[in-house]
PyMOL commands that place a pseudoatom at each C-alpha (Angstrom):
pseudoatom trace, name=CA, resn=UNK, resi=1, chain=A, elem=C, hetatm=0, pos=[0.000, 0.000, 0.000]
pseudoatom trace, name=CA, resn=UNK, resi=2, chain=A, elem=C, hetatm=0, pos=[1.331, 3.409, -0.959]
pseudoatom trace, name=CA, resn=UNK, resi=3, chain=A, elem=C, hetatm=0, pos=[2.423, 5.541, 2.011]
pseudoatom trace, name=CA, resn=UNK, resi=4, chain=A, elem=C, hetatm=0, pos=[0.233, 8.327, 0.630]
pseudoatom trace, name=CA, resn=UNK, resi=5, chain=A, elem=C, hetatm=0, pos=[-2.922, 6.238, 0.271]
pseudoatom trace, name=CA, resn=UNK, resi=6, chain=A, elem=C, hetatm=0, pos=[-5.509, 6.272, 3.001]
pseudoatom trace, name=CA, resn=UNK, resi=7, chain=A, elem=C, hetatm=0, pos=[-6.730, 3.117, 4.734]
pseudoatom trace, name=CA, resn=UNK, resi=8, chain=A, elem=C, hetatm=0, pos=[-10.276, 2.032, 3.782]
pseudoatom trace, name=CA, resn=UNK, resi=9, chain=A, elem=C, hetatm=0, pos=[-11.420, 2.238, 7.415]
pseudoatom trace, name=CA, resn=UNK, resi=10, chain=A, elem=C, hetatm=0, pos=[-10.778, 4.292, 10.499]
pseudoatom trace, name=CA, resn=UNK, resi=11, chain=A, elem=C, hetatm=0, pos=[-10.647, 2.636, 13.891]
pseudoatom trace, name=CA, resn=UNK, resi=12, chain=A, elem=C, hetatm=0, pos=[-11.493, 4.190, 17.203]
pseudoatom trace, name=CA, resn=UNK, resi=13, chain=A, elem=C, hetatm=0, pos=[-11.988, 3.119, 20.793]
pseudoatom trace, name=CA, resn=UNK, resi=14, chain=A, elem=C, hetatm=0, pos=[-15.739, 2.477, 20.228]
pseudoatom trace, name=CA, resn=UNK, resi=15, chain=A, elem=C, hetatm=0, pos=[-16.292, 1.650, 16.578]
pseudoatom trace, name=CA, resn=UNK, resi=16, chain=A, elem=C, hetatm=0, pos=[-14.923, 1.163, 13.068]
pseudoatom trace, name=CA, resn=UNK, resi=17, chain=A, elem=C, hetatm=0, pos=[-15.928, 3.684, 10.390]
pseudoatom trace, name=CA, resn=UNK, resi=18, chain=A, elem=C, hetatm=0, pos=[-15.518, 3.366, 6.616]
pseudoatom trace, name=CA, resn=UNK, resi=19, chain=A, elem=C, hetatm=0, pos=[-13.159, 5.895, 5.132]
pseudoatom trace, name=CA, resn=UNK, resi=20, chain=A, elem=C, hetatm=0, pos=[-14.220, 6.804, 1.564]
pseudoatom trace, name=CA, resn=UNK, resi=21, chain=A, elem=C, hetatm=0, pos=[-11.402, 7.109, -0.908]
pseudoatom trace, name=CA, resn=UNK, resi=22, chain=A, elem=C, hetatm=0, pos=[-10.602, 10.569, -2.227]
pseudoatom trace, name=CA, resn=UNK, resi=23, chain=A, elem=C, hetatm=0, pos=[-9.236, 11.549, -5.618]
pseudoatom trace, name=CA, resn=UNK, resi=24, chain=A, elem=C, hetatm=0, pos=[-7.269, 14.506, -4.374]
pseudoatom trace, name=CA, resn=UNK, resi=25, chain=A, elem=C, hetatm=0, pos=[-9.499, 16.938, -6.273]
pseudoatom trace, name=CA, resn=UNK, resi=26, chain=A, elem=C, hetatm=0, pos=[-11.666, 18.588, -3.690]
pseudoatom trace, name=CA, resn=UNK, resi=27, chain=A, elem=C, hetatm=0, pos=[-14.417, 19.728, -6.063]
pseudoatom trace, name=CA, resn=UNK, resi=28, chain=A, elem=C, hetatm=0, pos=[-14.675, 16.269, -7.589]
pseudoatom trace, name=CA, resn=UNK, resi=29, chain=A, elem=C, hetatm=0, pos=[-14.811, 14.565, -4.199]
pseudoatom trace, name=CA, resn=UNK, resi=30, chain=A, elem=C, hetatm=0, pos=[-17.550, 16.999, -3.112]
pseudoatom trace, name=CA, resn=UNK, resi=31, chain=A, elem=C, hetatm=0, pos=[-19.511, 16.304, -6.297]
pseudoatom trace, name=CA, resn=UNK, resi=32, chain=A, elem=C, hetatm=0, pos=[-19.290, 12.560, -5.707]
pseudoatom trace, name=CA, resn=UNK, resi=33, chain=A, elem=C, hetatm=0, pos=[-20.473, 12.930, -2.111]
pseudoatom trace, name=CA, resn=UNK, resi=34, chain=A, elem=C, hetatm=0, pos=[-23.410, 15.145, -3.082]
pseudoatom trace, name=CA, resn=UNK, resi=35, chain=A, elem=C, hetatm=0, pos=[-24.352, 12.758, -5.888]
pseudoatom trace, name=CA, resn=UNK, resi=36, chain=A, elem=C, hetatm=0, pos=[-24.368, 9.833, -3.469]
pseudoatom trace, name=CA, resn=UNK, resi=37, chain=A, elem=C, hetatm=0, pos=[-26.590, 11.781, -1.057]
pseudoatom trace, name=CA, resn=UNK, resi=38, chain=A, elem=C, hetatm=0, pos=[-28.965, 12.745, -3.896]
pseudoatom trace, name=CA, resn=UNK, resi=39, chain=A, elem=C, hetatm=0, pos=[-29.207, 9.155, -5.174]
pseudoatom trace, name=CA, resn=UNK, resi=40, chain=A, elem=C, hetatm=0, pos=[-29.917, 7.908, -1.629]
pseudoatom trace, name=CA, resn=UNK, resi=41, chain=A, elem=C, hetatm=0, pos=[-32.649, 10.534, -1.161]
pseudoatom trace, name=CA, resn=UNK, resi=42, chain=A, elem=C, hetatm=0, pos=[-34.267, 9.632, -4.490]
pseudoatom trace, name=CA, resn=UNK, resi=43, chain=A, elem=C, hetatm=0, pos=[-34.136, 5.914, -3.630]
pseudoatom trace, name=CA, resn=UNK, resi=44, chain=A, elem=C, hetatm=0, pos=[-35.780, 6.587, -0.274]
pseudoatom trace, name=CA, resn=UNK, resi=45, chain=A, elem=C, hetatm=0, pos=[-38.532, 8.681, -1.891]
pseudoatom trace, name=CA, resn=UNK, resi=46, chain=A, elem=C, hetatm=0, pos=[-39.185, 5.962, -4.467]
pseudoatom trace, name=CA, resn=UNK, resi=47, chain=A, elem=C, hetatm=0, pos=[-39.368, 3.316, -1.727]
pseudoatom trace, name=CA, resn=UNK, resi=48, chain=A, elem=C, hetatm=0, pos=[-41.827, 5.417, 0.308]
pseudoatom trace, name=CA, resn=UNK, resi=49, chain=A, elem=C, hetatm=0, pos=[-44.000, 6.074, -2.734]
pseudoatom trace, name=CA, resn=UNK, resi=50, chain=A, elem=C, hetatm=0, pos=[-43.928, 2.390, -3.678]
pseudoatom trace, name=CA, resn=UNK, resi=51, chain=A, elem=C, hetatm=0, pos=[-44.998, 1.427, -0.160]
pseudoatom trace, name=CA, resn=UNK, resi=52, chain=A, elem=C, hetatm=0, pos=[-47.852, 3.949, -0.257]
pseudoatom trace, name=CA, resn=UNK, resi=53, chain=A, elem=C, hetatm=0, pos=[-48.982, 2.624, -3.646]
pseudoatom trace, name=CA, resn=UNK, resi=54, chain=A, elem=C, hetatm=0, pos=[-48.931, -0.940, -2.332]
pseudoatom trace, name=CA, resn=UNK, resi=55, chain=A, elem=C, hetatm=0, pos=[-51.042, 0.055, 0.682]
pseudoatom trace, name=CA, resn=UNK, resi=56, chain=A, elem=C, hetatm=0, pos=[-53.551, 1.854, -1.546]
pseudoatom trace, name=CA, resn=UNK, resi=57, chain=A, elem=C, hetatm=0, pos=[-53.755, -1.179, -3.830]
pseudoatom trace, name=CA, resn=UNK, resi=58, chain=A, elem=C, hetatm=0, pos=[-54.425, -3.514, -0.908]
pseudoatom trace, name=CA, resn=UNK, resi=59, chain=A, elem=C, hetatm=0, pos=[-57.042, -1.095, 0.489]
pseudoatom trace, name=CA, resn=UNK, resi=60, chain=A, elem=C, hetatm=0, pos=[-58.797, -0.799, -2.889]
pseudoatom trace, name=CA, resn=UNK, resi=61, chain=A, elem=C, hetatm=0, pos=[-59.002, -4.587, -3.165]
pseudoatom trace, name=CA, resn=UNK, resi=62, chain=A, elem=C, hetatm=0, pos=[-60.576, -4.769, 0.307]
pseudoatom trace, name=CA, resn=UNK, resi=63, chain=A, elem=C, hetatm=0, pos=[-62.963, -1.823, -0.073]
pseudoatom trace, name=CA, resn=UNK, resi=64, chain=A, elem=C, hetatm=0, pos=[-66.577, -2.449, 1.022]
pseudoatom trace, name=CA, resn=UNK, resi=65, chain=A, elem=C, hetatm=0, pos=[-69.517, -0.248, 0.037]
pseudoatom trace, name=CA, resn=UNK, resi=66, chain=A, elem=C, hetatm=0, pos=[-72.852, -0.645, 1.805]
pseudoatom trace, name=CA, resn=UNK, resi=67, chain=A, elem=C, hetatm=0, pos=[-76.166, 0.530, 0.424]
pseudoatom trace, name=CA, resn=UNK, resi=68, chain=A, elem=C, hetatm=0, pos=[-79.776, 0.324, 1.552]
pseudoatom trace, name=CA, resn=UNK, resi=69, chain=A, elem=C, hetatm=0, pos=[-82.226, -2.350, 0.479]
pseudoatom trace, name=CA, resn=UNK, resi=70, chain=A, elem=C, hetatm=0, pos=[-85.737, -0.927, 0.011]
pseudoatom trace, name=CA, resn=UNK, resi=71, chain=A, elem=C, hetatm=0, pos=[-88.254, -3.189, -1.659]
pseudoatom trace, name=CA, resn=UNK, resi=72, chain=A, elem=C, hetatm=0, pos=[-92.049, -3.285, -1.804]
pseudoatom trace, name=CA, resn=UNK, resi=73, chain=A, elem=C, hetatm=0, pos=[-92.265, -6.362, -4.006]
pseudoatom trace, name=CA, resn=UNK, resi=74, chain=A, elem=C, hetatm=0, pos=[-89.479, -8.797, -3.075]
pseudoatom trace, name=CA, resn=UNK, resi=75, chain=A, elem=C, hetatm=0, pos=[-89.226, -11.376, -0.370]
pseudoatom trace, name=CA, resn=UNK, resi=76, chain=A, elem=C, hetatm=0, pos=[-87.677, -14.576, 0.904]
pseudoatom trace, name=CA, resn=UNK, resi=77, chain=A, elem=C, hetatm=0, pos=[-89.907, -17.131, -0.830]
pseudoatom trace, name=CA, resn=UNK, resi=78, chain=A, elem=C, hetatm=0, pos=[-90.664, -17.290, -4.571]
pseudoatom trace, name=CA, resn=UNK, resi=79, chain=A, elem=C, hetatm=0, pos=[-93.759, -15.237, -5.344]
pseudoatom trace, name=CA, resn=UNK, resi=80, chain=A, elem=C, hetatm=0, pos=[-93.914, -13.732, -1.885]
pseudoatom trace, name=CA, resn=UNK, resi=81, chain=A, elem=C, hetatm=0, pos=[-95.128, -10.137, -1.991]
pseudoatom trace, name=CA, resn=UNK, resi=82, chain=A, elem=C, hetatm=0, pos=[-93.243, -8.456, 0.829]
pseudoatom trace, name=CA, resn=UNK, resi=83, chain=A, elem=C, hetatm=0, pos=[-92.057, -5.051, 1.974]
pseudoatom trace, name=CA, resn=UNK, resi=84, chain=A, elem=C, hetatm=0, pos=[-88.406, -5.183, 3.014]
pseudoatom trace, name=CA, resn=UNK, resi=85, chain=A, elem=C, hetatm=0, pos=[-85.726, -2.891, 4.395]
pseudoatom trace, name=CA, resn=UNK, resi=86, chain=A, elem=C, hetatm=0, pos=[-82.133, -3.986, 4.762]
pseudoatom trace, name=CA, resn=UNK, resi=87, chain=A, elem=C, hetatm=0, pos=[-78.556, -3.508, 3.621]
pseudoatom trace, name=CA, resn=UNK, resi=88, chain=A, elem=C, hetatm=0, pos=[-76.296, -4.959, 0.918]
pseudoatom trace, name=CA, resn=UNK, resi=89, chain=A, elem=C, hetatm=0, pos=[-72.573, -4.864, 0.169]
pseudoatom trace, name=CA, resn=UNK, resi=90, chain=A, elem=C, hetatm=0, pos=[-71.802, -3.567, -3.318]
pseudoatom trace, name=CA, resn=UNK, resi=91, chain=A, elem=C, hetatm=0, pos=[-68.052, -3.300, -2.723]
pseudoatom trace, name=CA, resn=UNK, resi=92, chain=A, elem=C, hetatm=0, pos=[-65.190, -5.691, -3.456]
pseudoatom trace, name=CA, resn=UNK, resi=93, chain=A, elem=C, hetatm=0, pos=[-64.239, -6.482, 0.144]
pseudoatom trace, name=CA, resn=UNK, resi=94, chain=A, elem=C, hetatm=0, pos=[-66.048, -7.757, 3.263]
pseudoatom trace, name=CA, resn=UNK, resi=95, chain=A, elem=C, hetatm=0, pos=[-67.818, -5.162, 5.432]
pseudoatom trace, name=CA, resn=UNK, resi=96, chain=A, elem=C, hetatm=0, pos=[-67.854, -5.347, 9.223]
pseudoatom trace, name=CA, resn=UNK, resi=97, chain=A, elem=C, hetatm=0, pos=[-71.185, -3.674, 10.014]
pseudoatom trace, name=CA, resn=UNK, resi=98, chain=A, elem=C, hetatm=0, pos=[-70.827, -2.176, 13.485]
pseudoatom trace, name=CA, resn=UNK, resi=99, chain=A, elem=C, hetatm=0, pos=[-74.092, -0.224, 13.775]
pseudoatom trace, name=CA, resn=UNK, resi=100, chain=A, elem=C, hetatm=0, pos=[-77.373, 0.134, 11.880]
pseudoatom trace, name=CA, resn=UNK, resi=101, chain=A, elem=C, hetatm=0, pos=[-79.932, 2.855, 12.586]
pseudoatom trace, name=CA, resn=UNK, resi=102, chain=A, elem=C, hetatm=0, pos=[-83.370, 3.425, 11.057]
pseudoatom trace, name=CA, resn=UNK, resi=103, chain=A, elem=C, hetatm=0, pos=[-85.297, 6.716, 11.039]
pseudoatom trace, name=CA, resn=UNK, resi=104, chain=A, elem=C, hetatm=0, pos=[-88.839, 7.580, 10.048]
pseudoatom trace, name=CA, resn=UNK, resi=105, chain=A, elem=C, hetatm=0, pos=[-89.310, 11.256, 9.280]
pseudoatom trace, name=CA, resn=UNK, resi=106, chain=A, elem=C, hetatm=0, pos=[-86.298, 12.138, 11.397]
pseudoatom trace, name=CA, resn=UNK, resi=107, chain=A, elem=C, hetatm=0, pos=[-87.232, 10.011, 14.426]
pseudoatom trace, name=CA, resn=UNK, resi=108, chain=A, elem=C, hetatm=0, pos=[-85.144, 6.968, 15.309]
pseudoatom trace, name=CA, resn=UNK, resi=109, chain=A, elem=C, hetatm=0, pos=[-86.953, 3.619, 15.458]
pseudoatom trace, name=CA, resn=UNK, resi=110, chain=A, elem=C, hetatm=0, pos=[-85.710, 1.089, 17.990]
pseudoatom trace, name=CA, resn=UNK, resi=111, chain=A, elem=C, hetatm=0, pos=[-87.217, -1.974, 16.307]
pseudoatom trace, name=CA, resn=UNK, resi=112, chain=A, elem=C, hetatm=0, pos=[-89.314, -3.169, 13.404]
pseudoatom trace, name=CA, resn=UNK, resi=113, chain=A, elem=C, hetatm=0, pos=[-92.538, -2.963, 15.400]
pseudoatom trace, name=CA, resn=UNK, resi=114, chain=A, elem=C, hetatm=0, pos=[-91.583, 0.497, 16.679]
pseudoatom trace, name=CA, resn=UNK, resi=115, chain=A, elem=C, hetatm=0, pos=[-91.115, 1.535, 13.058]
pseudoatom trace, name=CA, resn=UNK, resi=116, chain=A, elem=C, hetatm=0, pos=[-94.540, 0.102, 12.127]
pseudoatom trace, name=CA, resn=UNK, resi=117, chain=A, elem=C, hetatm=0, pos=[-96.161, 2.000, 14.984]
pseudoatom trace, name=CA, resn=UNK, resi=118, chain=A, elem=C, hetatm=0, pos=[-94.516, 5.261, 13.939]
pseudoatom trace, name=CA, resn=UNK, resi=119, chain=A, elem=C, hetatm=0, pos=[-95.282, 4.972, 10.244]
pseudoatom trace, name=CA, resn=UNK, resi=120, chain=A, elem=C, hetatm=0, pos=[-98.262, 2.805, 9.743]
pseudoatom trace, name=CA, resn=UNK, resi=121, chain=A, elem=C, hetatm=0, pos=[-100.776, 2.841, 12.602]
pseudoatom trace, name=CA, resn=UNK, resi=122, chain=A, elem=C, hetatm=0, pos=[-99.811, -0.422, 14.281]
pseudoatom trace, name=CA, resn=UNK, resi=123, chain=A, elem=C, hetatm=0, pos=[-101.395, -0.704, 17.740]
pseudoatom trace, name=CA, resn=UNK, resi=124, chain=A, elem=C, hetatm=0, pos=[-99.363, -0.901, 20.956]
pseudoatom trace, name=CA, resn=UNK, resi=125, chain=A, elem=C, hetatm=0, pos=[-100.320, -4.395, 22.192]
pseudoatom trace, name=CA, resn=UNK, resi=126, chain=A, elem=C, hetatm=0, pos=[-99.377, -7.931, 21.175]
pseudoatom trace, name=CA, resn=UNK, resi=127, chain=A, elem=C, hetatm=0, pos=[-103.011, -8.540, 20.223]
pseudoatom trace, name=CA, resn=UNK, resi=128, chain=A, elem=C, hetatm=0, pos=[-102.807, -5.551, 17.854]
pseudoatom trace, name=CA, resn=UNK, resi=129, chain=A, elem=C, hetatm=0, pos=[-99.743, -7.079, 16.213]
pseudoatom trace, name=CA, resn=UNK, resi=130, chain=A, elem=C, hetatm=0, pos=[-101.482, -10.441, 15.709]
pseudoatom trace, name=CA, resn=UNK, resi=131, chain=A, elem=C, hetatm=0, pos=[-104.626, -8.822, 14.342]
pseudoatom trace, name=CA, resn=UNK, resi=132, chain=A, elem=C, hetatm=0, pos=[-103.038, -6.135, 12.127]
pseudoatom trace, name=CA, resn=UNK, resi=133, chain=A, elem=C, hetatm=0, pos=[-100.079, -8.218, 10.923]
pseudoatom trace, name=CA, resn=UNK, resi=134, chain=A, elem=C, hetatm=0, pos=[-101.605, -11.689, 10.480]
pseudoatom trace, name=CA, resn=UNK, resi=135, chain=A, elem=C, hetatm=0, pos=[-98.501, -13.159, 8.871]
pseudoatom trace, name=CA, resn=UNK, resi=136, chain=A, elem=C, hetatm=0, pos=[-96.131, -11.588, 11.377]
pseudoatom trace, name=CA, resn=UNK, resi=137, chain=A, elem=C, hetatm=0, pos=[-92.727, -10.360, 10.252]
pseudoatom trace, name=CA, resn=UNK, resi=138, chain=A, elem=C, hetatm=0, pos=[-89.361, -11.700, 9.153]
pseudoatom trace, name=CA, resn=UNK, resi=139, chain=A, elem=C, hetatm=0, pos=[-85.977, -10.277, 10.086]
pseudoatom trace, name=CA, resn=UNK, resi=140, chain=A, elem=C, hetatm=0, pos=[-82.213, -10.753, 10.165]
pseudoatom trace, name=CA, resn=UNK, resi=141, chain=A, elem=C, hetatm=0, pos=[-79.687, -9.502, 12.687]
pseudoatom trace, name=CA, resn=UNK, resi=142, chain=A, elem=C, hetatm=0, pos=[-77.708, -6.825, 10.851]
pseudoatom trace, name=CA, resn=UNK, resi=143, chain=A, elem=C, hetatm=0, pos=[-75.294, -4.952, 13.089]
pseudoatom trace, name=CA, resn=UNK, resi=144, chain=A, elem=C, hetatm=0, pos=[-72.185, -6.629, 14.490]
pseudoatom trace, name=CA, resn=UNK, resi=145, chain=A, elem=C, hetatm=0, pos=[-72.149, -8.908, 11.439]
pseudoatom trace, name=CA, resn=UNK, resi=146, chain=A, elem=C, hetatm=0, pos=[-69.924, -9.272, 8.375]
pseudoatom trace, name=CA, resn=UNK, resi=147, chain=A, elem=C, hetatm=0, pos=[-71.336, -8.913, 4.863]
pseudoatom trace, name=CA, resn=UNK, resi=148, chain=A, elem=C, hetatm=0, pos=[-69.452, -10.578, 2.041]
pseudoatom trace, name=CA, resn=UNK, resi=149, chain=A, elem=C, hetatm=0, pos=[-69.187, -8.770, -1.317]
pseudoatom trace, name=CA, resn=UNK, resi=150, chain=A, elem=C, hetatm=0, pos=[-72.565, -9.076, -3.027]
pseudoatom trace, name=CA, resn=UNK, resi=151, chain=A, elem=C, hetatm=0, pos=[-74.342, -10.249, 0.133]
pseudoatom trace, name=CA, resn=UNK, resi=152, chain=A, elem=C, hetatm=0, pos=[-77.601, -8.639, 1.293]
pseudoatom trace, name=CA, resn=UNK, resi=153, chain=A, elem=C, hetatm=0, pos=[-79.490, -8.833, 4.578]
pseudoatom trace, name=CA, resn=UNK, resi=154, chain=A, elem=C, hetatm=0, pos=[-83.257, -8.340, 4.866]
pseudoatom trace, name=CA, resn=UNK, resi=155, chain=A, elem=C, hetatm=0, pos=[-83.205, -6.594, 8.223]
pseudoatom trace, name=CA, resn=UNK, resi=156, chain=A, elem=C, hetatm=0, pos=[-86.981, -6.301, 8.542]
pseudoatom trace, name=CA, resn=UNK, resi=157, chain=A, elem=C, hetatm=0, pos=[-89.887, -7.250, 6.316]
pseudoatom trace, name=CA, resn=UNK, resi=158, chain=A, elem=C, hetatm=0, pos=[-93.632, -7.949, 6.298]
pseudoatom trace, name=CA, resn=UNK, resi=159, chain=A, elem=C, hetatm=0, pos=[-96.094, -9.612, 3.931]
pseudoatom trace, name=CA, resn=UNK, resi=160, chain=A, elem=C, hetatm=0, pos=[-98.334, -7.217, 1.990]
pseudoatom trace, name=CA, resn=UNK, resi=161, chain=A, elem=C, hetatm=0, pos=[-101.629, -8.682, 3.148]
pseudoatom trace, name=CA, resn=UNK, resi=162, chain=A, elem=C, hetatm=0, pos=[-103.065, -6.104, 5.555]
pseudoatom trace, name=CA, resn=UNK, resi=163, chain=A, elem=C, hetatm=0, pos=[-103.770, -2.392, 5.739]
pseudoatom trace, name=CA, resn=UNK, resi=164, chain=A, elem=C, hetatm=0, pos=[-100.773, -1.800, 8.004]
pseudoatom trace, name=CA, resn=UNK, resi=165, chain=A, elem=C, hetatm=0, pos=[-98.470, -3.660, 5.618]
pseudoatom trace, name=CA, resn=UNK, resi=166, chain=A, elem=C, hetatm=0, pos=[-99.737, -1.653, 2.653]
pseudoatom trace, name=CA, resn=UNK, resi=167, chain=A, elem=C, hetatm=0, pos=[-99.044, 1.582, 4.520]
pseudoatom trace, name=CA, resn=UNK, resi=168, chain=A, elem=C, hetatm=0, pos=[-95.501, 0.369, 5.112]
pseudoatom trace, name=CA, resn=UNK, resi=169, chain=A, elem=C, hetatm=0, pos=[-95.072, -0.147, 1.365]
pseudoatom trace, name=CA, resn=UNK, resi=170, chain=A, elem=C, hetatm=0, pos=[-96.183, 3.428, 0.792]
pseudoatom trace, name=CA, resn=UNK, resi=171, chain=A, elem=C, hetatm=0, pos=[-93.759, 5.120, 3.181]
pseudoatom trace, name=CA, resn=UNK, resi=172, chain=A, elem=C, hetatm=0, pos=[-90.454, 3.506, 2.126]
pseudoatom trace, name=CA, resn=UNK, resi=173, chain=A, elem=C, hetatm=0, pos=[-89.262, 6.798, 0.648]
pseudoatom trace, name=CA, resn=UNK, resi=174, chain=A, elem=C, hetatm=0, pos=[-89.664, 8.428, 4.078]
pseudoatom trace, name=CA, resn=UNK, resi=175, chain=A, elem=C, hetatm=0, pos=[-87.302, 5.945, 5.752]
pseudoatom trace, name=CA, resn=UNK, resi=176, chain=A, elem=C, hetatm=0, pos=[-83.665, 6.921, 6.278]
pseudoatom trace, name=CA, resn=UNK, resi=177, chain=A, elem=C, hetatm=0, pos=[-80.647, 5.034, 7.573]
pseudoatom trace, name=CA, resn=UNK, resi=178, chain=A, elem=C, hetatm=0, pos=[-77.299, 5.551, 9.233]
pseudoatom trace, name=CA, resn=UNK, resi=179, chain=A, elem=C, hetatm=0, pos=[-74.720, 2.791, 9.337]
pseudoatom trace, name=CA, resn=UNK, resi=180, chain=A, elem=C, hetatm=0, pos=[-71.105, 2.541, 10.383]
pseudoatom trace, name=CA, resn=UNK, resi=181, chain=A, elem=C, hetatm=0, pos=[-68.956, -0.171, 8.890]
pseudoatom trace, name=CA, resn=UNK, resi=182, chain=A, elem=C, hetatm=0, pos=[-65.277, -1.094, 8.546]
pseudoatom trace, name=CA, resn=UNK, resi=183, chain=A, elem=C, hetatm=0, pos=[-63.083, -2.944, 6.088]
pseudoatom trace, name=CA, resn=UNK, resi=184, chain=A, elem=C, hetatm=0, pos=[-60.870, -5.864, 7.064]
pseudoatom trace, name=CA, resn=UNK, resi=185, chain=A, elem=C, hetatm=0, pos=[-58.047, -3.277, 7.291]
pseudoatom trace, name=CA, resn=UNK, resi=186, chain=A, elem=C, hetatm=0, pos=[-60.076, -1.434, 9.980]
pseudoatom trace, name=CA, resn=UNK, resi=187, chain=A, elem=C, hetatm=0, pos=[-60.780, 1.578, 7.795]
pseudoatom trace, name=CA, resn=UNK, resi=188, chain=A, elem=C, hetatm=0, pos=[-64.234, 2.773, 8.874]
pseudoatom trace, name=CA, resn=UNK, resi=189, chain=A, elem=C, hetatm=0, pos=[-66.998, 4.920, 7.373]
pseudoatom trace, name=CA, resn=UNK, resi=190, chain=A, elem=C, hetatm=0, pos=[-70.388, 6.340, 8.339]
pseudoatom trace, name=CA, resn=UNK, resi=191, chain=A, elem=C, hetatm=0, pos=[-73.003, 6.284, 5.564]
pseudoatom trace, name=CA, resn=UNK, resi=192, chain=A, elem=C, hetatm=0, pos=[-76.680, 7.034, 4.995]
pseudoatom trace, name=CA, resn=UNK, resi=193, chain=A, elem=C, hetatm=0, pos=[-76.718, 4.019, 2.624]
pseudoatom trace, name=CA, resn=UNK, resi=194, chain=A, elem=C, hetatm=0, pos=[-78.641, 6.024, 0.014]
pseudoatom trace, name=CA, resn=UNK, resi=195, chain=A, elem=C, hetatm=0, pos=[-75.859, 7.743, -1.948]
pseudoatom trace, name=CA, resn=UNK, resi=196, chain=A, elem=C, hetatm=0, pos=[-72.143, 7.410, -2.652]
pseudoatom trace, name=CA, resn=UNK, resi=197, chain=A, elem=C, hetatm=0, pos=[-70.977, 9.853, 0.003]
pseudoatom trace, name=CA, resn=UNK, resi=198, chain=A, elem=C, hetatm=0, pos=[-69.353, 8.340, 3.079]
pseudoatom trace, name=CA, resn=UNK, resi=199, chain=A, elem=C, hetatm=0, pos=[-67.622, 9.933, 6.069]
pseudoatom trace, name=CA, resn=UNK, resi=200, chain=A, elem=C, hetatm=0, pos=[-64.322, 8.342, 7.146]
pseudoatom trace, name=CA, resn=UNK, resi=201, chain=A, elem=C, hetatm=0, pos=[-64.041, 7.838, 10.910]
pseudoatom trace, name=CA, resn=UNK, resi=202, chain=A, elem=C, hetatm=0, pos=[-61.315, 6.404, 13.124]
pseudoatom trace, name=CA, resn=UNK, resi=203, chain=A, elem=C, hetatm=0, pos=[-63.790, 4.134, 14.911]
pseudoatom trace, name=CA, resn=UNK, resi=204, chain=A, elem=C, hetatm=0, pos=[-67.529, 3.551, 14.803]
pseudoatom trace, name=CA, resn=UNK, resi=205, chain=A, elem=C, hetatm=0, pos=[-69.415, 5.518, 17.488]
pseudoatom trace, name=CA, resn=UNK, resi=206, chain=A, elem=C, hetatm=0, pos=[-72.148, 3.901, 19.550]
pseudoatom trace, name=CA, resn=UNK, resi=207, chain=A, elem=C, hetatm=0, pos=[-75.542, 4.917, 18.095]
pseudoatom trace, name=CA, resn=UNK, resi=208, chain=A, elem=C, hetatm=0, pos=[-78.093, 6.678, 20.293]
pseudoatom trace, name=CA, resn=UNK, resi=209, chain=A, elem=C, hetatm=0, pos=[-80.851, 4.286, 19.207]
pseudoatom trace, name=CA, resn=UNK, resi=210, chain=A, elem=C, hetatm=0, pos=[-79.641, 0.963, 17.814]
pseudoatom trace, name=CA, resn=UNK, resi=211, chain=A, elem=C, hetatm=0, pos=[-82.184, -0.742, 15.526]
pseudoatom trace, name=CA, resn=UNK, resi=212, chain=A, elem=C, hetatm=0, pos=[-83.119, -4.170, 16.859]
pseudoatom trace, name=CA, resn=UNK, resi=213, chain=A, elem=C, hetatm=0, pos=[-85.301, -6.086, 14.380]
pseudoatom trace, name=CA, resn=UNK, resi=214, chain=A, elem=C, hetatm=0, pos=[-86.247, -8.557, 17.129]
pseudoatom trace, name=CA, resn=UNK, resi=215, chain=A, elem=C, hetatm=0, pos=[-87.526, -5.877, 19.502]
pseudoatom trace, name=CA, resn=UNK, resi=216, chain=A, elem=C, hetatm=0, pos=[-91.156, -5.255, 20.356]
for i in range(1, 216): cmd.bond("trace and resi %d" % i, "trace and resi %d" % (i + 1))
show_as sticks, trace
zoom trace
């Protein structure tokens, strides 16, 4: 090794540090150092952008989109003429439905029967329910469930075979919803289920009046 050449490393009491070779031309050495710093910065920026793109791609492939089900002619059995409210997943990823609220003319309904009493003249007693809704009601638990892409839940429905049921069919456009749901990546949104606008939230809040289709 030439007596004028510098060793490739420098040793100290605590560590060993690499010692970059120098050409002897100060401006050229400075240019090389700045170029190395610039290339490192560009590489870091590219890596960060690539990571962000990968995260966005994963999120887009797991994106759920819930929308309301409102039907005055569908039902569970073939040919059944029913009035149904519910929710479906039109997105590409599963939806964790954390809360589901139902409103009639701005007032929250606590259950299917509460909704029928608010909208359609259903009486307050069990005998009223049997007399005015002779075929009863059908329902599915909706909140705290997971909806697969393309899956729908009929949260509450009745047969169209009484005056009360026919009134229900006529007021579907007066019914509003609020739901909070999350993706499998724990990205969460609040939605009215009737349009494409959603509000991102960090976590789903507890609703003031949770809709219970089983309630009386």
